[in-house]
TORLO-749834 format. One record per atom (N, C-alpha, C, O): residue number from 1; residue in three letters; atom name; x, y, z. Coordinates in steps of 0.1 Angstrom, whole numbers, padded with zeros to 4 digits, always signed. Layout:
+-----+------+------+-------+-------+-------+
| seq | type | atom |     x |     y |     z |
+-----+------+------+-------+-------+-------+
| NUM |  ala |   CA |     X |     Y |     Z |
...
+-----+------+------+-------+-------+-------+
//
This chain:
+-----+------+------+-------+-------+-------+
| seq | type | atom |     x |     y |     z |
+-----+------+------+-------+-------+-------+
|   1 |  met |    N | -0419 | +2817 | +0300 |
|   1 |  met |   CA | -0424 | +2804 | +0299 |
|   1 |  met |    C | -0415 | +2795 | +0290 |
|   1 |  met |    O | -0411 | +2800 | +0279 |
|   2 |  met |    N | -0412 | +2783 | +0294 |
|   2 |  met |   CA | -0403 | +2775 | +0286 |
|   2 |  met |    C | -0411 | +2764 | +0280 |
|   2 |  met |    O | -0420 | +2757 | +0286 |
|   3 |  tyr |    N | -0409 | +2761 | +0267 |
|   3 |  tyr |   CA | -0416 | +2751 | +0260 |
|   3 |  tyr |    C | -0408 | +2738 | +0261 |
|   3 |  tyr |    O | -0396 | +2737 | +0259 |
|   4 |  his |    N | -0415 | +2727 | +0264 |
|   4 |  his |   CA | -0409 | +2714 | +0265 |
|   4 |  his |    C | -0410 | +2707 | +0252 |
|   4 |  his |    O | -0421 | +2705 | +0247 |
|   5 |  phe |    N | -0398 | +2703 | +0247 |
|   5 |  phe |   CA | -0398 | +2696 | +0234 |
|   5 |  phe |    C | -0399 | +2681 | +0234 |
|   5 |  phe |    O | -0400 | +2675 | +0224 |
|   6 |  gly |    N | -0399 | +2675 | +0246 |
|   6 |  gly |   CA | -0400 | +2661 | +0247 |
|   6 |  gly |    C | -0387 | +2654 | +0246 |
|   6 |  gly |    O | -0376 | +2660 | +0246 |
|   7 |  phe |    N | -0388 | +2641 | +0245 |
|   7 |  phe |   CA | -0376 | +2632 | +0245 |
|   7 |  phe |    C | -0367 | +2635 | +0234 |
|   7 |  phe |    O | -0355 | +2635 | +0235 |
|   8 |  trp |    N | -0372 | +2638 | +0222 |
|   8 |  trp |   CA | -0364 | +2639 | +0210 |
|   8 |  trp |    C | -0358 | +2653 | +0208 |
|   8 |  trp |    O | -0351 | +2655 | +0199 |
|   9 |  gly |    N | -0362 | +2662 | +0216 |
|   9 |  gly |   CA | -0357 | +2676 | +0215 |
|   9 |  gly |    C | -0364 | +2683 | +0204 |
|   9 |  gly |    O | -0374 | +2679 | +0199 |
|  10 |  trp |    N | -0359 | +2694 | +0199 |
|  10 |  trp |   CA | -0365 | +2702 | +0189 |
|  10 |  trp |    C | -0364 | +2696 | +0175 |
|  10 |  trp |    O | -0371 | +2699 | +0166 |
|  11 |  his |    N | -0355 | +2686 | +0173 |
|  11 |  his |   CA | -0353 | +2679 | +0161 |
|  11 |  his |    C | -0364 | +2670 | +0157 |
|  11 |  his |    O | -0368 | +2668 | +0146 |
|  12 |  gly |    N | -0371 | +2665 | +0168 |
|  12 |  gly |   CA | -0381 | +2655 | +0165 |
|  12 |  gly |    C | -0374 | +2641 | +0162 |
|  12 |  gly |    O | -0362 | +2640 | +0163 |
|  13 |  phe |    N | -0382 | +2631 | +0158 |
|  13 |  phe |   CA | -0377 | +2618 | +0156 |
|  13 |  phe |    C | -0367 | +2618 | +0144 |
|  13 |  phe |    O | -0357 | +2611 | +0144 |
|  14 |  trp |    N | -0370 | +2626 | +0134 |
|  14 |  trp |   CA | -0362 | +2626 | +0122 |
|  14 |  trp |    C | -0348 | +2631 | +0124 |
|  14 |  trp |    O | -0338 | +2628 | +0117 |
|  15 |  gly |    N | -0346 | +2639 | +0134 |
|  15 |  gly |   CA | -0333 | +2644 | +0138 |
|  15 |  gly |    C | -0324 | +2635 | +0146 |
|  15 |  gly |    O | -0312 | +2638 | +0148 |
|  16 |  phe |    N | -0330 | +2624 | +0150 |
|  16 |  phe |   CA | -0323 | +2614 | +0158 |
|  16 |  phe |    C | -0312 | +2608 | +0150 |
|  16 |  phe |    O | -0316 | +2601 | +0140 |
|  17 |  pro |    N | -0300 | +2609 | +0153 |
|  17 |  pro |   CA | -0289 | +2603 | +0144 |
|  17 |  pro |    C | -0291 | +2588 | +0142 |
|  17 |  pro |    O | -0287 | +2583 | +0131 |
|  18 |  gly |    N | -0295 | +2580 | +0151 |
|  18 |  gly |   CA | -0297 | +2566 | +0150 |
|  18 |  gly |    C | -0307 | +2563 | +0139 |
|  18 |  gly |    O | -0307 | +2552 | +0133 |
|  19 |  phe |    N | -0317 | +2572 | +0137 |
|  19 |  phe |   CA | -0327 | +2569 | +0127 |
|  19 |  phe |    C | -0321 | +2568 | +0113 |
|  19 |  phe |    O | -0324 | +2559 | +0105 |
|  20 |  trp |    N | -0312 | +2577 | +0110 |
|  20 |  trp |   CA | -0306 | +2577 | +0096 |
|  20 |  trp |    C | -0296 | +2565 | +0095 |
|  20 |  trp |    O | -0295 | +2559 | +0084 |
|  21 |  ala |    N | -0289 | +2562 | +0106 |
|  21 |  ala |   CA | -0280 | +2550 | +0105 |
|  21 |  ala |    C | -0288 | +2537 | +0103 |
|  21 |  ala |    O | -0284 | +2529 | +0096 |
|  22 |  phe |    N | -0300 | +2536 | +0110 |
|  22 |  phe |   CA | -0308 | +2525 | +0108 |
|  22 |  phe |    C | -0313 | +2524 | +0094 |
|  22 |  phe |    O | -0314 | +2513 | +0088 |
|  23 |  gly |    N | -0317 | +2535 | +0088 |
|  23 |  gly |   CA | -0321 | +2536 | +0074 |
|  23 |  gly |    C | -0311 | +2531 | +0065 |
|  23 |  gly |    O | -0314 | +2523 | +0055 |
|  24 |  trp |    N | -0299 | +2535 | +0066 |
|  24 |  trp |   CA | -0288 | +2530 | +0057 |
|  24 |  trp |    C | -0285 | +2515 | +0059 |
|  24 |  trp |    O | -0282 | +2508 | +0049 |
|  25 |  ile |    N | -0286 | +2511 | +0071 |
|  25 |  ile |   CA | -0283 | +2496 | +0074 |
|  25 |  ile |    C | -0294 | +2488 | +0068 |
|  25 |  ile |    O | -0292 | +2478 | +0061 |
|  26 |  ala |    N | -0307 | +2493 | +0069 |
|  26 |  ala |   CA | -0318 | +2486 | +0064 |
|  26 |  ala |    C | -0317 | +2485 | +0048 |
|  26 |  ala |    O | -0321 | +2475 | +0042 |
|  27 |  ala |    N | -0313 | +2497 | +0042 |
|  27 |  ala |   CA | -0312 | +2497 | +0028 |
|  27 |  ala |    C | -0301 | +2487 | +0023 |
|  27 |  ala |    O | -0303 | +2480 | +0013 |
|  28 |  ala |    N | -0290 | +2486 | +0030 |
|  28 |  ala |   CA | -0279 | +2477 | +0026 |
|  28 |  ala |    C | -0284 | +2463 | +0027 |
|  28 |  ala |    O | -0281 | +2454 | +0019 |
|  29 |  ile |    N | -0292 | +2460 | +0038 |
|  29 |  ile |   CA | -0297 | +2446 | +0040 |
|  29 |  ile |    C | -0307 | +2443 | +0028 |
|  29 |  ile |    O | -0308 | +2431 | +0024 |
|  30 |  ala |    N | -0315 | +2452 | +0023 |
|  30 |  ala |   CA | -0324 | +2450 | +0013 |
|  30 |  ala |    C | -0317 | +2449 | -0001 |
|  30 |  ala |    O | -0322 | +2441 | -0009 |
|  31 |  ile |    N | -0307 | +2457 | -0003 |
|  31 |  ile |   CA | -0300 | +2457 | -0016 |
|  31 |  ile |    C | -0293 | +2444 | -0019 |
|  31 |  ile |    O | -0293 | +2440 | -0031 |
|  32 |  ile |    N | -0287 | +2438 | -0010 |
|  32 |  ile |   CA | -0280 | +2426 | -0012 |
|  32 |  ile |    C | -0288 | +2415 | -0019 |
|  32 |  ile |    O | -0284 | +2409 | -0029 |
|  33 |  pro |    N | -0300 | +2411 | -0013 |
|  33 |  pro |   CA | -0307 | +2400 | -0020 |
|  33 |  pro |    C | -0313 | +2405 | -0033 |
|  33 |  pro |    O | -0314 | +2397 | -0043 |
|  34 |  phe |    N | -0317 | +2417 | -0034 |
|  34 |  phe |   CA | -0322 | +2422 | -0047 |
|  34 |  phe |    C | -0311 | +2422 | -0058 |
|  34 |  phe |    O | -0314 | +2421 | -0070 |
|  35 |  trp |    N | -0299 | +2425 | -0054 |
|  35 |  trp |   CA | -0287 | +2424 | -0063 |
|  35 |  trp |    C | -0287 | +2410 | -0069 |
|  35 |  trp |    O | -0285 | +2408 | -0081 |
|  36 |  lys |    N | -0288 | +2400 | -0061 |
|  36 |  lys |   CA | -0287 | +2386 | -0065 |
|  36 |  lys |    C | -0299 | +2382 | -0074 |
|  36 |  lys |    O | -0298 | +2376 | -0084 |
|  37 |  ile |    N | -0311 | +2387 | -0070 |
|  37 |  ile |   CA | -0323 | +2384 | -0078 |
|  37 |  ile |    C | -0322 | +2390 | -0092 |
|  37 |  ile |    O | -0326 | +2384 | -0102 |
|  38 |  cys |    N | -0317 | +2403 | -0093 |
|  38 |  cys |   CA | -0316 | +2409 | -0106 |
|  38 |  cys |    C | -0306 | +2401 | -0114 |
|  38 |  cys |    O | -0308 | +2400 | -0126 |
|  39 |  met |    N | -0295 | +2396 | -0109 |
|  39 |  met |   CA | -0286 | +2388 | -0117 |
|  39 |  met |    C | -0293 | +2375 | -0122 |
|  39 |  met |    O | -0290 | +2372 | -0133 |
|  40 |  arg |    N | -0301 | +2369 | -0114 |
|  40 |  arg |   CA | -0308 | +2357 | -0118 |
|  40 |  arg |    C | -0318 | +2359 | -0129 |
|  40 |  arg |    O | -0320 | +2351 | -0138 |
|  41 |  val |    N | -0325 | +2371 | -0128 |
|  41 |  val |   CA | -0335 | +2374 | -0137 |
|  41 |  val |    C | -0330 | +2379 | -0150 |
|  41 |  val |    O | -0337 | +2377 | -0161 |
|  42 |  gly |    N | -0317 | +2383 | -0151 |
|  42 |  gly |   CA | -0311 | +2388 | -0163 |
|  42 |  gly |    C | -0311 | +2403 | -0164 |
|  42 |  gly |    O | -0308 | +2409 | -0175 |
|  43 |  leu |    N | -0315 | +2410 | -0153 |
|  43 |  leu |   CA | -0314 | +2425 | -0153 |
|  43 |  leu |    C | -0301 | +2429 | -0147 |
|  43 |  leu |    O | -0293 | +2421 | -0141 |
|  44 |  ser |    N | -0297 | +2442 | -0149 |
|  44 |  ser |   CA | -0285 | +2447 | -0144 |
|  44 |  ser |    C | -0286 | +2447 | -0128 |
|  44 |  ser |    O | -0296 | +2452 | -0123 |
|  45 |  pro |    N | -0277 | +2442 | -0121 |
|  45 |  pro |   CA | -0278 | +2442 | -0107 |
|  45 |  pro |    C | -0277 | +2456 | -0101 |
|  45 |  pro |    O | -0281 | +2458 | -0089 |
|  46 |  trp |    N | -0272 | +2465 | -0108 |
|  46 |  trp |   CA | -0272 | +2479 | -0104 |
|  46 |  trp |    C | -0286 | +2485 | -0102 |
|  46 |  trp |    O | -0287 | +2495 | -0095 |
|  47 |  leu |    N | -0296 | +2479 | -0108 |
|  47 |  leu |   CA | -0310 | +2483 | -0106 |
|  47 |  leu |    C | -0314 | +2482 | -0091 |
|  47 |  leu |    O | -0324 | +2488 | -0087 |
|  48 |  ser |    N | -0308 | +2473 | -0084 |
|  48 |  ser |   CA | -0311 | +2471 | -0070 |
|  48 |  ser |    C | -0309 | +2484 | -0062 |
|  48 |  ser |    O | -0315 | +2485 | -0051 |
|  49 |  leu |    N | -0300 | +2492 | -0066 |
|  49 |  leu |   CA | -0298 | +2505 | -0059 |
|  49 |  leu |    C | -0310 | +2514 | -0060 |
|  49 |  leu |    O | -0311 | +2524 | -0052 |
|  50 |  leu |    N | -0320 | +2511 | -0068 |
|  50 |  leu |   CA | -0332 | +2519 | -0069 |
|  50 |  leu |    C | -0340 | +2518 | -0056 |
|  50 |  leu |    O | -0349 | +2526 | -0053 |
|  51 |  leu |    N | -0337 | +2508 | -0048 |
|  51 |  leu |   CA | -0344 | +2506 | -0035 |
|  51 |  leu |    C | -0342 | +2518 | -0025 |
|  51 |  leu |    O | -0350 | +2520 | -0016 |
|  52 |  val |    N | -0331 | +2525 | -0027 |
|  52 |  val |   CA | -0328 | +2536 | -0019 |
|  52 |  val |    C | -0338 | +2548 | -0021 |
|  52 |  val |    O | -0340 | +2555 | -0012 |
|  53 |  ile |    N | -0343 | +2549 | -0033 |
|  53 |  ile |   CA | -0352 | +2560 | -0036 |
|  53 |  ile |    C | -0366 | +2555 | -0033 |
|  53 |  ile |    O | -0371 | +2545 | -0039 |
|  54 |  pro |    N | -0373 | +2561 | -0023 |
|  54 |  pro |   CA | -0385 | +2555 | -0018 |
|  54 |  pro |    C | -0396 | +2551 | -0028 |
|  54 |  pro |    O | -0399 | +2539 | -0029 |
|  55 |  val |    N | -0402 | +2560 | -0036 |
|  55 |  val |   CA | -0413 | +2556 | -0045 |
|  55 |  val |    C | -0407 | +2548 | -0057 |
|  55 |  val |    O | -0414 | +2538 | -0061 |
|  56 |  val |    N | -0396 | +2551 | -0062 |
|  56 |  val |   CA | -0390 | +2544 | -0073 |
|  56 |  val |    C | -0387 | +2530 | -0069 |
|  56 |  val |    O | -0388 | +2520 | -0077 |
|  57 |  gly |    N | -0382 | +2528 | -0057 |
|  57 |  gly |   CA | -0379 | +2515 | -0051 |
|  57 |  gly |    C | -0391 | +2506 | -0051 |
|  57 |  gly |    O | -0391 | +2494 | -0054 |
|  58 |  trp |    N | -0403 | +2511 | -0047 |
|  58 |  trp |   CA | -0415 | +2504 | -0046 |
|  58 |  trp |    C | -0420 | +2500 | -0060 |
|  58 |  trp |    O | -0424 | +2488 | -0062 |
|  59 |  val |    N | -0419 | +2509 | -0070 |
|  59 |  val |   CA | -0422 | +2505 | -0083 |
|  59 |  val |    C | -0413 | +2494 | -0089 |
|  59 |  val |    O | -0418 | +2485 | -0095 |
|  60 |  phe |    N | -0400 | +2495 | -0086 |
|  60 |  phe |   CA | -0391 | +2485 | -0090 |
|  60 |  phe |    C | -0394 | +2471 | -0084 |
|  60 |  phe |    O | -0394 | +2461 | -0091 |
|  61 |  val |    N | -0398 | +2471 | -0072 |
|  61 |  val |   CA | -0402 | +2458 | -0065 |
|  61 |  val |    C | -0414 | +2452 | -0072 |
|  61 |  val |    O | -0415 | +2440 | -0074 |
|  62 |  tyr |    N | -0424 | +2460 | -0075 |
|  62 |  tyr |   CA | -0436 | +2455 | -0081 |
|  62 |  tyr |    C | -0433 | +2451 | -0096 |
|  62 |  tyr |    O | -0438 | +2441 | -0100 |
|  63 |  tyr |    N | -0424 | +2458 | -0103 |
|  63 |  tyr |   CA | -0421 | +2454 | -0116 |
|  63 |  tyr |    C | -0414 | +2440 | -0115 |
|  63 |  tyr |    O | -0417 | +2431 | -0123 |
|  64 |  leu |    N | -0405 | +2439 | -0106 |
|  64 |  leu |   CA | -0397 | +2426 | -0105 |
|  64 |  leu |    C | -0407 | +2415 | -0101 |
|  64 |  leu |    O | -0405 | +2403 | -0105 |
|  65 |  ala |    N | -0417 | +2417 | -0093 |
|  65 |  ala |   CA | -0426 | +2407 | -0089 |
|  65 |  ala |    C | -0435 | +2402 | -0100 |
|  65 |  ala |    O | -0438 | +2390 | -0101 |
|  66 |  phe |    N | -0439 | +2411 | -0109 |
|  66 |  phe |   CA | -0448 | +2407 | -0120 |
|  66 |  phe |    C | -0442 | +2405 | -0133 |
|  66 |  phe |    O | -0449 | +2402 | -0143 |
|  67 |  ala |    N | -0429 | +2408 | -0135 |
|  67 |  ala |   CA | -0422 | +2406 | -0148 |
|  67 |  ala |    C | -0421 | +2391 | -0151 |
|  67 |  ala |    O | -0420 | +2383 | -0142 |
|  68 |  asp |    N | -0419 | +2388 | -0164 |
|  68 |  asp |   CA | -0416 | +2374 | -0168 |
|  68 |  asp |    C | -0401 | +2372 | -0166 |
|  68 |  asp |    O | -0393 | +2379 | -0171 |
|  69 |  trp |    N | -0399 | +2362 | -0158 |
|  69 |  trp |   CA | -0385 | +2358 | -0155 |
|  69 |  trp |    C | -0381 | +2348 | -0166 |
|  69 |  trp |    O | -0389 | +2340 | -0170 |
|  70 |  pro |    N | -0368 | +2348 | -0170 |
|  70 |  pro |   CA | -0364 | +2339 | -0181 |
|  70 |  pro |    C | -0366 | +2325 | -0178 |
|  70 |  pro |    O | -0370 | +2317 | -0187 |
|  71 |  gly |    N | -0364 | +2320 | -0166 |
|  71 |  gly |   CA | -0365 | +2306 | -0163 |
|  71 |  gly |    C | -0379 | +2301 | -0159 |
|  71 |  gly |    O | -0381 | +2290 | -0157 |
|  72 |  ala |    N | -0388 | +2310 | -0159 |
|  72 |  ala |   CA | -0402 | +2307 | -0154 |
|  72 |  ala |    C | -0410 | +2299 | -0164 |
|  72 |  ala |    O | -0419 | +2292 | -0160 |
|  73 |  his |    N | -0406 | +2300 | -0177 |
|  73 |  his |   CA | -0414 | +2293 | -0187 |
|  73 |  his |    C | -0406 | +2282 | -0195 |
|  73 |  his |    O | -0409 | +2279 | -0206 |
|  74 |  gly |    N | -0395 | +2277 | -0188 |
|  74 |  gly |   CA | -0387 | +2267 | -0194 |
|  74 |  gly |    C | -0378 | +2272 | -0205 |
|  74 |  gly |    O | -0373 | +2264 | -0213 |
|  75 |  ala |    N | -0375 | +2285 | -0205 |
|  75 |  ala |   CA | -0366 | +2291 | -0215 |
|  75 |  ala |    C | -0352 | +2286 | -0212 |
|  75 |  ala |    O | -0349 | +2281 | -0201 |
|  76 |  ala |    N | -0343 | +2288 | -0222 |
|  76 |  ala |   CA | -0329 | +2284 | -0220 |
|  76 |  ala |    C | -0323 | +2292 | -0208 |
|  76 |  ala |    O | -0326 | +2304 | -0206 |
|  77 |  gly |    N | -0316 | +2286 | -0200 |
|  77 |  gly |   CA | -0310 | +2293 | -0188 |
|  77 |  gly |    C | -0311 | +2284 | -0176 |
|  77 |  gly |    O | -0305 | +2287 | -0166 |
|  78 |  gly |    N | -0318 | +2273 | -0177 |
|  78 |  gly |   CA | -0317 | +2263 | -0167 |
|  78 |  gly |    C | -0327 | +2266 | -0155 |
|  78 |  gly |    O | -0325 | +2261 | -0144 |
|  79 |  gly |    N | -0336 | +2274 | -0157 |
|  79 |  gly |   CA | -0346 | +2278 | -0146 |
|  79 |  gly |    C | -0356 | +2266 | -0144 |
|  79 |  gly |    O | -0356 | +2257 | -0152 |
|  80 |  thr |    N | -0363 | +2268 | -0134 |
|  80 |  thr |   CA | -0374 | +2258 | -0131 |
|  80 |  thr |    C | -0386 | +2261 | -0139 |
|  80 |  thr |    O | -0389 | +2273 | -0142 |
|  81 |  ser |    N | -0394 | +2252 | -0143 |
|  81 |  ser |   CA | -0406 | +2254 | -0151 |
|  81 |  ser |    C | -0417 | +2258 | -0141 |
|  81 |  ser |    O | -0418 | +2253 | -0130 |
|  82 |  ala |    N | -0426 | +2267 | -0146 |
|  82 |  ala |   CA | -0438 | +2270 | -0138 |
|  82 |  ala |    C | -0448 | +2259 | -0139 |
|  82 |  ala |    O | -0448 | +2252 | -0149 |
|  83 |  pro |    N | -0456 | +2257 | -0129 |
|  83 |  pro |   CA | -0467 | +2247 | -0130 |
|  83 |  pro |    C | -0476 | +2250 | -0141 |
|  83 |  pro |    O | -0480 | +2261 | -0144 |
|  84 |  gly |    N | -0479 | +2239 | -0149 |
|  84 |  gly |   CA | -0488 | +2240 | -0160 |
|  84 |  gly |    C | -0480 | +2242 | -0173 |
|  84 |  gly |    O | -0485 | +2239 | -0184 |
|  85 |  asn |    N | -0467 | +2245 | -0172 |
|  85 |  asn |   CA | -0458 | +2246 | -0184 |
|  85 |  asn |    C | -0447 | +2236 | -0183 |
|  85 |  asn |    O | -0436 | +2238 | -0188 |
|  86 |  leu |    N | -0450 | +2224 | -0177 |
|  86 |  leu |   CA | -0439 | +2214 | -0175 |
|  86 |  leu |    C | -0436 | +2207 | -0188 |
|  86 |  leu |    O | -0446 | +2204 | -0196 |
|  87 |  ala |    N | -0424 | +2206 | -0191 |
|  87 |  ala |   CA | -0420 | +2198 | -0203 |
|  87 |  ala |    C | -0421 | +2183 | -0200 |
|  87 |  ala |    O | -0419 | +2179 | -0188 |
|  88 |  pro |    N | -0423 | +2175 | -0210 |
|  88 |  pro |   CA | -0424 | +2161 | -0208 |
|  88 |  pro |    C | -0410 | +2155 | -0203 |
|  88 |  pro |    O | -0400 | +2161 | -0207 |
|  89 |  pro |    N | -0410 | +2145 | -0195 |
|  89 |  pro |   CA | -0397 | +2140 | -0191 |
|  89 |  pro |    C | -0389 | +2134 | -0202 |
|  89 |  pro |    O | -0395 | +2129 | -0212 |
|  90 |  pro |    N | -0376 | +2133 | -0201 |
|  90 |  pro |   CA | -0368 | +2127 | -0212 |
|  90 |  pro |    C | -0371 | +2112 | -0213 |
|  90 |  pro |    O | -0374 | +2106 | -0202 |
|  91 |  pro |    N | -0369 | +2106 | -0224 |
|  91 |  pro |   CA | -0371 | +2092 | -0225 |
|  91 |  pro |    C | -0361 | +2084 | -0217 |
|  91 |  pro |    O | -0350 | +2088 | -0215 |
|  92 |  gly |    N | -0366 | +2073 | -0211 |
|  92 |  gly |   CA | -0357 | +2065 | -0203 |
|  92 |  gly |    C | -0347 | +2057 | -0211 |
|  92 |  gly |    O | -0347 | +2057 | -0223 |
|  93 |  pro |    N | -0338 | +2050 | -0204 |
|  93 |  pro |   CA | -0328 | +2042 | -0211 |
|  93 |  pro |    C | -0335 | +2030 | -0218 |
|  93 |  pro |    O | -0345 | +2025 | -0213 |
|  94 |  gly |    N | -0329 | +2026 | -0229 |
|  94 |  gly |   CA | -0334 | +2015 | -0236 |
|  94 |  gly |    C | -0346 | +2018 | -0245 |
|  94 |  gly |    O | -0353 | +2009 | -0250 |
|  95 |  thr |    N | -0349 | +2031 | -0247 |
|  95 |  thr |   CA | -0359 | +2035 | -0256 |
|  95 |  thr |    C | -0353 | +2043 | -0267 |
|  95 |  thr |    O | -0342 | +2048 | -0266 |
|  96 |  gly |    N | -0361 | +2045 | -0278 |
|  96 |  gly |   CA | -0356 | +2053 | -0289 |
|  96 |  gly |    C | -0352 | +2045 | -0301 |
|  96 |  gly |    O | -0354 | +2033 | -0301 |
|  97 |  pro |    N | -0347 | +2051 | -0311 |
|  97 |  pro |   CA | -0345 | +2044 | -0324 |
|  97 |  pro |    C | -0333 | +2034 | -0323 |
|  97 |  pro |    O | -0333 | +2025 | -0331 |
|  98 |  thr |    N | -0324 | +2036 | -0313 |
|  98 |  thr |   CA | -0313 | +2026 | -0313 |
|  98 |  thr |    C | -0315 | +2016 | -0302 |
|  98 |  thr |    O | -0305 | +2009 | -0298 |
|  99 |  ala |    N | -0327 | +2014 | -0297 |
|  99 |  ala |   CA | -0329 | +2004 | -0287 |
|  99 |  ala |    C | -0327 | +1990 | -0292 |
|  99 |  ala |    O | -0331 | +1987 | -0304 |
| 100 |  pro |    N | -0321 | +1981 | -0284 |
| 100 |  pro |   CA | -0319 | +1967 | -0289 |
| 100 |  pro |    C | -0332 | +1960 | -0291 |
| 100 |  pro |    O | -0342 | +1962 | -0283 |
| 101 |  gly |    N | -0333 | +1952 | -0301 |
| 101 |  gly |   CA | -0345 | +1944 | -0304 |
| 101 |  gly |    C | -0355 | +1952 | -0313 |
| 101 |  gly |    O | -0366 | +1947 | -0315 |
| 102 |  arg |    N | -0351 | +1963 | -0318 |
| 102 |  arg |   CA | -0360 | +1970 | -0327 |
| 102 |  arg |    C | -0356 | +1970 | -0341 |
| 102 |  arg |    O | -0362 | +1976 | -0350 |
+-----+------+------+-------+-------+-------+
//
């Protein structure tokens, strides 16, 4: 009696060579934007390589999502301010101690 292994053969889906190629391509596509995000946040961009390690990559993404980013609260670095923490606008022209007529 002969056992039928199906379309994927005895390897199953995980033995399909295209599966691993797809995984590496997907990892490269994910690493590139996280590399840029880490640079903007002030972290080492090499941390984006943690995405290749399954559980560690998930923890890193959650850390990055909930961490305080330097530009989020108007800190030095030129980031945008978060709503509710907006700084007052700079004074307009013709105001201040050296304004004419004062």
